[in-house]
N, C-alpha and C positions, 0 to 999 in steps of 0.2 A: 301384665308380671314377664317375665323376660322373653317369653315362649311365644310371645304375640309381635307378632313382626311388624302389624301397626303403628307401634309406640313410635314417640319418635327419638332414634337411636343417638349415643352419644359422637357419630359422625357428624349427623343431621345438624346437631347444636350446632356443630366444631364450624363447618359449613353459612351454619346462615350467620354465626358470629363476624367471620369473614365478608361478608357480604355488606354485615351492617358497621367495619369498623375500618369504611371507604369513607368517611365524613369527618370532617373537619373538627378541633377540639375544643377550637372555642363554642362554638354551639353547643355543647356539652352543660358550661361555664354558664353561659346564657338562662338555657332549661331551669338551673339547678336554683339562680338566681330568680327568675319567675317563680318559680314552683313557693320558693321559701315568703318572698312580696304579697302571693296570690293566699296564702293560709296564714291565720291565726296561728300562733305561738306559747298560747298561754303557759305553759311550764317551759320553756325556753329552750328546748330539747335540740331546735335547729340552730338557735341563737347563739348556744352556749359552744357548737364544735363547726359550722359551718363559718367557714374563714374567708371571705372573696379576697382580700388583700394580699394572699399570695398567688402566682402566679408563678408559682415554678411547675415542672413536668409531675402531673400526676395528685399536682397538690389535692384535687379534688376527691379525691381515691381515701384519701386519710379520714374524708367526716363520717360521723358516725349515720347509719342506713347507707351506706353508698358503698356502691362492689365495683370492681372495673377487672375489665378481663385481663389488662394488664397491670400492676402498682406502677409503673413508669407512664402512662399515658390517661390522659385527663377524656375514658371514652366511660359511661356511665355506661354500664350492666344489666345489672341489678337494682333497685330500691327497694328496702327494706325497713319501712318504718313504722312500724306495726304497735300500735298500743301508747303512740308519743305524746296525745292530744291533743292536734294538728286541728281545726276548723274551717272548714270553706268548701266553697263547692267543688267541684272538680278542676285540677290545676291543666289550664290549656298549655302551658308552658311545657306540658314534658315532651311534643310533637319537635322539641328541638333536642332532644335527647334521641338522636336517631339509631341509637347501637341499642335501646330499651327491650332487655330480654324480660326481666322478673319486675310486679311492680307489687307489693305487699304493702295496703294503707290501712291495713284491718285494726277492726278496734279502735276506731278515731271518731272525730266528731263531725263527719265529712254529708253533706245534706246537699238538696235540687236534683237533679237524674243525670243519668250517665249520658256525655255526649253522644249524639247521633253518629258523627263521623267519625268514633272510638277507633272505627278500624283504619281508620286516615292519620290518625293521632300515633298512633303504636302498633303497628300495624305486621312487626316484628314480633312479638310478647307472648312467649309462651306460657308466662304464668299469671294469673291477676285473681288477686284478693282483696275486695272491695267489702269484705261481710262485714258486723257486726257497725255499722254506721248507721245514718239516718241518710239513707239516700231515696230519692222517691221518684215516680215517674215508672214508666213502660221500658224494659229491658228491649235495647234501642234494635232492632232489625241487622243495623251491622255491623253487630258484634260478631254474627257468622261467617263474617270476613275474615275473623283473624282464623286464618290456615293454619298459621302455629302453633296454637291454644291447643294446652293439653290439660293445663287448670282452672277453674274456673270457679270462683269461689262468689257468690253471691248475698249468703244465709244472713237473716236479723236485722235487716233493713223494713223499707216501707214501700216496696215498688206494688205494682200494680199492672190488673191486663193481664193477655196471656202469654206463655211463653212462645216466642215467637218459633215460629217453622224452618225459620234460617238457620237453629242451634244443632239443628239434626245439620247442617253442612261442615260442620268439623270435624275434619275428618281424624285430627290427631286427641281429641280429647278424650281422655280417662278419667278424670273428676269434675262436677259437674253438682252444684250444690245449690237452690234455694229455698232453704227451709227457713220459717218465720218468716214470712213475707205476707203480702195483700193479693197474690196472683189466684189469678181463675181458671178454668177452663183444662184442658187434656195437656197431660206431661206428655214430651217429647220424648220420640225413638231417636236414642244419640248411634253411634254407630253401633255396626253387630260387634258383640261381646262386652261394650263396657256394661259396667252396672253398676243401674242405680238402685237402692232403697228408697225405701218410705222416709229415710231420716232425711232423706237430701230434697224432699219435696216435704216434711211434716210442717205444720204450723201453716196451712195457708187453707182459708176455710173453703176455698172457692176448687181448689184443683182434684182434678179425680182421674183417671185411670192408672194404668199401672205405671209405678208401683201400690198405687194408692185402691180406695175401692173405686167401683165401674162410673161410669159418666153415666146421668140418669136418660140422657136421650139420646149416646153415643157410647156403646163400650168400646174396650180398647183396641186398636187397629190389629194389631198384632195375634190377640189373641182369636177373635174374630173371623179373620181372614182365614187363619188355621184351622178351625172350627166347620167353618164354612164349605172348605174345599173337604174337608175329612167328608162330613157329614153329605156332600154334594156325591163325591165320589160311592161314598154306601149304598144311597140313594138308586145311582145312577146302572149299581151296579147287580141292587134287587131287581129292578126294570128287565135290563137285561138279561137276567136269570128267566125275568118269569115270561118276557116275552119270548126269549129260546127255548125254556120248556115249561110255559106256561102255569108250573103249580111251586113254590119253592117252599122246604124244609123250614118248620118255623123254628126247630132248633139250632137249622147254620145261621139265620137270622141274630139269632143273638150271641150266637158267636160271633162274627162278623162286628156286632158295635160293641162287644166287650172290647176286640180287638182295637177298633179303631180307638174309644176311649184311652187304651192302654198305653198307646202311639201319639197321641194329645197330649200325656202329661208330662210322656218322657219329650216333647218339643219345648215345652213351657221348661223341665225340671232339667233343662242343658245352660237354660240361663242362667244359671246357680252353681256350678258347677266348682267355684273355686272355690277354696278354700278360706275362710271370715280373715283369719290371721293374717295373709297375702291381700285384702281386698282391703282391706285396715290400712295396710303397710301403703299401698299407692293414695289413698288418700292424702298422706304426707308428705310425699319424695317420689322422684321421678324413676319409674323403671328402668332399666337399660339393660341391653343386650351382654350376654355373659359372652358371647362368640368376638364380640368387638374390645372387649376387657382382656383377655385373655390373648387377643392376640397383641392386644398392645402393650403386653408386659412378658411377651416374647413366652406364652405359656406359664406366667407365673416364674422365672428365670431367678436364680438365685443374684444374677450381677442388676437384678432392679429392684433389689430389696433395698428401705431406705430402714439406715441404721441396726441396732444392736436389739431391741427389743422388738418382737412381736410378728405382725405378717403384716408387714405394710409395705407397697409399692411404687415405685418411679413411673410413672407414667406420660411420655411427649406424643402431642400428635401434632399434626404434620402445618396448624396454623399457627402453634408455637405456647399451644395452652401445655400447664404442667399440672399434672393432677394426682393424687394419691389413691391407689385402692387399698382396702385394710381386707381379709382374706381371714373368713373363719374358721376355725376348725368342723369338721365333720362331730357333732355332738350334743346332747341337748341340752347341758349348759351352757355351749355357743349358738344354738340356739335362739333360745331366752333372751340373749346380750343382745346377739340381733336385731330383732327382736324389737326388744326396750330401747336399743339406741335410735332406730328409726320412730319409732311414733314417740320418742322423746325428743329429740334435738333434730326433727323433721319439724316440729311446731314451735318449735324457737329460734328467734332469729336475733342475736344481740352482736355486739363490735367484739365482744371478747368469748364467743362460743366457736366453734371451729363448725365453719359452714359447710353442710353437708349437700350434697350437686345428688347423689341418685343413691340407688343402691340395684343388684341383682340376685337372682334367682336362679337357677337352671341342675335341675336333678337333688342336689344333697349340698352344693356347692353355695355359698353364701356370702357378697360382698358388699364390702359399703364405699363410696366416692367420694371424696373430700377433695376440698383445694388442697394443692399442694404448700407446706411450708417449707421455704425458702433454709431458714434456722434452726431447724428441728423442734426436740423436746428439750426443756430446761436441763432435766436430768444428765444428758452427755456431755453439757455447759459444765455444771457443777460438779461433775464426777469422770473426767476427763479419762481418755484412756493413754498411758505411758508416753511420754514423748507430744502429745497437744500440748503446745502454749498460747493457746487462746482463753485473754482473762476477760469475763465477764466486768463492766467498769460500775463504778457503786449507782450512777444514775439511770442504767442500762435493768439492775436493779432492782430499783426502785417502780420504774417504770412497770417493770412484770408486776409485782407484789400489787400495787397499785388496782392497776388492769383485773388481774384476779379476782383482787378485792372485791370490785367493780362487777362483774361478773357476778360472783356468787350472792351478793347483796342483791341481787338482780331477781335470780335464779328464786333465792329465798322470799319477796316480797315481791313478786310480780301476782300482778288483781288479775290476772287472767290463767293462771298456768304456775303453781308452786311447785318448784321442784326441791329436794336433796343429793346430789350427785351421789354420795356415800363414798367414793373411791379417789378422793381429792391426794394425788401424790406428785414429784417433779415429773417423774416421768409423762402423765397425762397433760401436761402443759405445753403445748406449743408454741412454736414464736415466727411470723412471717419476717420479712425482708426488713421490717420497720424493727421489729422487736415485741411487737405489740399480742400480749397474749391471746391466748385462742384456746380453750377449755374444752379436751376430747375425751372420750372413754366412757360414756351415758347407758354403758349396761350395766352396771348395779342402780341406775338411778330409780327413786320412787319420787312420785306424781301422788300431789293431795287433791287440789278441784281443778276443777276450769269454769268458769265463766262464760268459757265459748260451749257452743252446741254440740258437743260429742256425742257421737253415735252412742245407746249405752248399752252397745256390745263391745266399746272399745277399754279395756277393763288395767284399773291403775298400775303399772307399771312391776312386773314380776308379783303383782299380786298384795302389794305390799298395801299396808294402811300407814297415813301418816298418825302420826301422836305425835304428841302436846313437847318441845324441844327433839326433834329427832335434826334439825337442822345443826346442832351443836358438834353434832358428827362433820362437818364440813367445817366447822369453827377450828376445829383439833387438827383435822387433813392441814388445813391453810396454814396453822402454826406449828407445823411442822417444816413446809417448803418454806414460808417466811426464815424458821432456822436453819436451812440450809444457805438460805439465800445469803444469809448472814457471815454461815463460816466454814461454808462448802465442805463440813461433814455430814457421817449419817449422827444425823440427832437422839437416840436411844440413850446415852448417859446427859446429853443437855435436859430433855424431857425431863429427868427424874433431882436436877439441880432449880429447875425455875418449880417445879412442884412445893420441895423444900423450902421452896425460898417466898411459898405464898403471892410469885407474882409480880415481887418488885426485887429492885437492882440494889437491896441496900447492903444485902451478907453475902455474896458470895461471887468471889476471882474467878472459881472455871469458868463464868461465860464469858469474862472479858477474854481469859485466853485462848477461847475456840473463835474470836472471829479473825475470818481471813486476813491473814497480814498483810494480804495483796490492796488491802482496801484502808489500811492506816495512813496516817503521815498526809492522806489529805483533803483536810479540814472537814469533813464527814464525820466525826467519830461521836458527835451529839445526837445526827441524824438515824444515826447507826445504833447509839443505845435505845433512842425509842422504838426504834423498831423491834429491837430485841424484847425491850420491855411488852409491845403488844403481841408476841410473841410468844412469848413467854405465860401472859393471860390465856392464850386460844388454848392452849395443852394442858392445862388444870385439869386433875384425874375426874373433877368432881361437873359436869355439865353446867350443872346452874351455877357456877364459877368462871363460866366462859362468858365472852361478850356474845352478843351479837354482827353477825356480820353488816348488817350497817352498821353498826358504831365501828367495828374494824376499821370498813373504808371509808367512813368519814375522819378515822380519828388519823389515818394515812395520808389523806387528802391534804389535811390542815397541817402535817409534820411536812410532807414535801412542797407546800405552798400555793393548795388550793390551783394550780393551773391543772389537775384533773378533774375534765368534766365526766357526771351521771351519765 
């Protein structure tokens, strides 16, 4: 949490990144080439996106799953390739990605052991997720040398042996999970204040000690040490009184023992004083110091506010990073939205979702930290203020529509965590430097289920229950956005026309008349008409008559020429 100074701060990450970025660009291209060559890609996830024929500045930064510190530089900062079907052993070519800070290869089919020299291969990594694979062998001792590491997820593999003592040397660690493996021996004590629950160690038959059951041969070290000190002090006190006074009243002895027991219980309870909801948030995203964000925004000065909608602030760091900070209102509803957003987008990684960097909690303040999107949100482009002459060309609108469709189809069909956004609008569609769609605002999202081992205390977001067909609400929202893209008008009247037409364009001229005049006469009329037909089908009043987002996405991709990859 934000009030723990030991957690890695935003400035720390920035300084680390400056150190990392001193290496050459070509090595990162070679790194990704080696990575791709060393793994099987049965779903063609990498093959459909990673094109090494282009050597322009920042070319690899547009690859699926690749995040760079700056979009025009070939320096890989994060690799997020969760659930992409990759198969093989841990890619040793990653050692050439000298700027790598985050690595998420969870939910794939990796096998073999974790390299014994992993601390030399990826020395600056702060986030490492190898969960839900088929990795075997022991946890290497060298993992304790990853001194910047604050998130380590190894659950749902076939790891065996003991958890090495060196794990206790991870001075910045705050999330550590090895559940559902074949580990044995005592659990390890991490840095003071790091909360480890039974869920993080669960389904390892041989593991014992706090927070699991006590080891048969050796009790939990911390509790036994504390108990020994307290009992020893009690005995020494009794002996001292007996030697001094020759006799000690029985009642006084009993009171002293009771007092010692109370102290021991208080010492144990201090390890679990954090609210459960805050702890759960820290399992999904990095906690960031509130004071840093307040300083970077000049105490949330109006001059740093972004756009006309909401409370977003622009943050510029000394190393050139530009971030966006979202500040929530102080209300119970905003609190629920804040928790929902972290626990939803914090578990999801996709090229068309707004990348969440971290969060901050301080007293009643709630902040989310995102990457800054240079081109703002779609609503401001389609409905500009008076005097703004920016015109969005049709190919750019197609790119935005296909990107949004791809992101929603992935959310609805993700095998690990199915999500319905429930609040799709042009305001929550942000655009990066190349007008790539980034869906944001997951405060109202509903989650169905997860094949991943999430704590039993993790609720469905907002307490929602997934019901059959509720994803059609997102389809409706998508249709409204698509109508806006075609017409640049508020679509209320158009929705009525679409419903009266039955989802065809055979008997209404009103929709044709509403098409944005700046798009006409450029040879895109047939494509615009087809997109308008899709929009009309999406906004049908009966959910049963709306298509699925996967059908919508595939139809749009076909119309656009098949150039968009899933």
